[in-house]
N, C-alpha and C positions, 0 to 999 in steps of 0.2 A: 393331444395336449402337450406331451413330452416333446414331440417334434417341433411344436410352436415355441416351446421354451428353449430348445436347442438352437432354433433359428434366431431367436431373440438374443441369446448369448453370443452367437457367432456374429450377429449384426453389431452388437456392442463392442466386441473385440475389434472388428473392422473399423468402427467409428473411432475407437481409442487409438488404433494404429495410425489413423489419418490425422490425428491432432498434431500440432507443431511440436517439435522436440523441445523448444524453449519459448518462454515469454520473457522478453528482455525489456527492462525499463531504463530509460535514459533521461536525465534532467538536462534542460537546455544549458547552453554555455553562458559565460558571464554576460550580463546585460547592462545597459545604461543604468537601470534601477539598482542593480547590485553594486555598481561602482559609485553611484551618487543618488541617494534617496530623493533628492529634490526633483529628479526627473519626473516622478509621479505627480507632481503638482501642476505640470503643464502638458503632460503627454498621457493620453489614455493608456491604461495598463496593457491593453491588447496591442498597442503600437510601440511599446518599448522594444528597442532594437538591441542586437548584440554589439559588444565592443570588439575591437580587433582581437583581443585575447579570447573572447567568446568564440569567434570563428575558428581560431587556432585550436581551442579545446574541442570543438565539434569535429574538426578534421582528425584529431588524435583518437577521439571516441569512435569514429568510423573505422579506423585501422584496428582498434581493439575488438570491435564487434566482428569485423571481417575475419580476424584471426580465430575468433570463437566459432563462427558458423561455417568457415571455409567456403566451399562452393555450393552450399545448400541454398535453397530458395528462401526468399524473405518477403514478408509483407509489413510495411510500415504504417502505423497509425500515428497521426501527428496532431497536436493541439493547434487550433487556428491562430493562436497568438504569434505575432511577428517573430519574436525571439526563438520560438520553437520551430517555425518554418525555416528560419535561417540556419538553425542548428541542423535540421534535416538535410539541407543542401550541402552543408559542410560534411556531414556523415556520408552522404551518397558518393562523394569523391572516391571513397575506398571501394566502391562497387563499379568503377569505371568499366564500361563495355558489357555489363550484365543487366538484364531486365529484372526489375523488382516491382512490386505492387505498392502503391501509396494511397492512403485513405485519410482525408481530413476528418477529424472527430471532435466536435465541439464539447463533448462531455469530458475531454481531457484538458480543457482550459484550466487556468489557474483559479484558485478560490477568488471570488469577487470580494475585494476589500472596500468597495465603495467606488465612487467616481474619482474625480481628481483628489489627490491625497497630499496635503501639505505636511511636511515633516513635523512641524510643531503640533498640529492636531492629532497626527497619528501616534505621537509619543504617548499622549494621554489615553488614546484608544487602546494601544498595546498594553499599557499599564492596567487598564480596566479589564482587559481580556485575561491577564494573569490572575486577577482576583476572582473573576467569574468562572474561569475554566476554559482552556484553549479550544477544546473540541466543541463545546456548546455555545461559545460566545458568537453572537451575530454582529457583524460589522455594520455600522450605519450605512444604509443604502446598499448593503452587500449580503454576503452569505455567511452562514455558520458552517462549522465543520460537518455538522449533521447533514446539511444540504449537499455537500460534496460527496459524503458517503452514499446518499441516496442515488445521485446520478452515476456514481461509480458502480453501484450494484446493478444499475440498468445496463451500463456499458459491459460489465463482465458477462451478464446474461447474453448480450448481443454477440460478443466475440466467441463465446462457446457455441452459439448457434452457427456462426460462420465456419466453425471447425467440422461440423457434421451434417449440414443440410445441403441438399442439391441446389445448385444455382448460386451458392454463396462464394464458391471458389472457381468462377469462370476464369480461364487463363487470360492474362493481359494481352493486349494487341501485339502481334508479332511472335507470340509464344505458342509452341505446339504442345506444351505440357498440359495435362488435365489433372495433375495431382495438386492437392492443397499445399500451401506454403509450409515449409519445414520450420520456419521461425517467424514469430510475431515480435516486432520491435515497436515499443510505445515511446515516442518522443514527447515528453510532457514536462511537468513541473515537480519540484521537490515534495510538496505536500501531497500531490496526487499520487506519487510513487508510494508514499507511506500509507495513504488511504486505500490504494489498490491492494496492497498486502494485507492491511487490516480487514478489508472486506472479503477477500478471497480466502485468507488463512484464518479468519475469524478471531483476530486479536480483540481483546477487551480494550476499553477506553484507557484503562490504566497502563496496559502494555503498549498501546499505540503512543501514549504521551512520553514513554521512556525511549522511543526510537528517535534518533536525531535525524534532522533533515540531511539529505545527500548534498554533496558539494556539486558545483557546476560540472555537468557532463559526467557525473558519477554513474556507473552502470550496475544495476542489480539484475540478477538472473534467477528465474524460476525454471527448473529442469523437469521434464516429464518423467514420471515414475513408470518404468517399464511394465506393460501389461495392465496398468490401472487407468491411465488417461487423466490422472491428477498431476499436480505440480508441487514440487517442494523447493523451498528457497535455498539456493546454493550459496548466495552471498554476493559480495561486491566483486566485480570482475575487473582486473587490471592485467594489462599485457604489454610485453615488449616484443621486438621483432623475432625473438627466439623462443619465448614461452609466455604463458599466462597463468594466473592463479586466482583463487577465490579467497576472500577474507571476510571476517564477520562484519555485519552492519554495526554502526556506532550505536551503542545501547547503554543505558544507565546514566547516572549523574556524571561520571567521569568519562563517558563515551567508550570505555574499555571493557565493560562487563560483557560476557558472552551471551548471545541470544539464547533463551531457553529452547530446548529441542522441540517442545510442543508448538512453538511459534514458527517453525519452519515447514510445517505441513498443515493442510486443511483440517481443522478440528471442529467438526460439526457440533459436538456436544462434549461436556465435561462431567465426569461422574463423581459422586460423593456418597458416602455411607454415614448418615447421621448416627451419632452415638459411638462410632468407632474412635479409639484414642487418637488416631492420626488423621481424622476425617478431613481437616483443612490443610494438612501438611503439603500435599502435592503442589508444585509450583504453579500449575494451571489454575489452581483455586485461590491464588494469592489475592484476587480481587474481592474475595469474601472474608479475608482475615482482617483483624484489628478494626472492625467497624465501630463507630461511636455508639454510646448508650443513648437512650431517648432524652431529649431535652424536656425539662419540666416547665410547664406554663405556670404563671403565678396562681391561676385559679386552682391548680392541682396541688399546690404545696401543702395545703391543709387536709388533703384527702388521700395521702399516700398509703393509708391503711387499706384502701380499697384494692382488693386483689387484681381487679381488671386493670388498674393503673400501674401495676407492677409487671405487666406482661413483657414489656420491653426489656427490663432488667433480667427477667427470667430467661428470655431468649438468649441474650448476650452471655449470661452466666452458664447456660447449657453448653455453649460452644467454647468459651474460655476455660471451663472446667475440663473439657476433653483435651484442650491444648496443654493445660497444666499437667494433666495426668500423663500425657504423652512425653512431656519433657522430663518428668520425675522418673520415668522408666528408662531413660537413656543412660 
């Protein structure tokens, strides 16, 4: 039994070591739709192309990625949308003479906002989304953010299988290497980058909605944690010919608040001790703080003496009492 356990641990360590060093997320370059929203009224979203500026941004992103990965091997996953495929071609110029792997991945496509989208009708749709909730709102003839989350969860399961199962990293034609790629690069869309991180790092909806969309060809990097096989968010990558650096994602109302540390690593669960003075103080429990009291229905107004109908108030009082006690001790 101990031998089997040791073999299992050794196998896990080997599988972890074979995982890519980085998962790199890149938004497509400036598109016709970014420059002029009217383009969506006559052109299917999947066929919206890059502008000249978008191609230039893709070429620069390729140089920045190449500086980050050096001569390490790379596998690209790309959204089937035209602007993403064009961005990939621009990025690949930085890998001139090198063999890389490329996979078209429909699950990396943009959120479906409906079919042809006139600017006038979409103005009212976006206004309604703000009232309903950005993550939960379903676009007419399109998707909700929850749908994108579901397909992203499926995609993440898939790519982690490609990291450790035989047959998934067969070398590309013309390559003699049998090693799995050392970097995964996802060429996709802004919302998809945020939902990838939300899904893998287990952000709450509240946390997700405070992360701002990346700019065109902005690069986010998740680095592998040595010996663990998991990934932590290093931040936004920018580089010049001489050096590169990571900066924080744009977060909070003013885009300048630092990302909480717990949002940079996979957080499978969050712990709480009911009754403790500081029970809800940790930042990772912010989604449970300041929740509203129960709303009174008209039929209940005359029966408030009923203890059962006061349960909601008692629950909120229990937690706010602890919060108040914690503050008074400071």
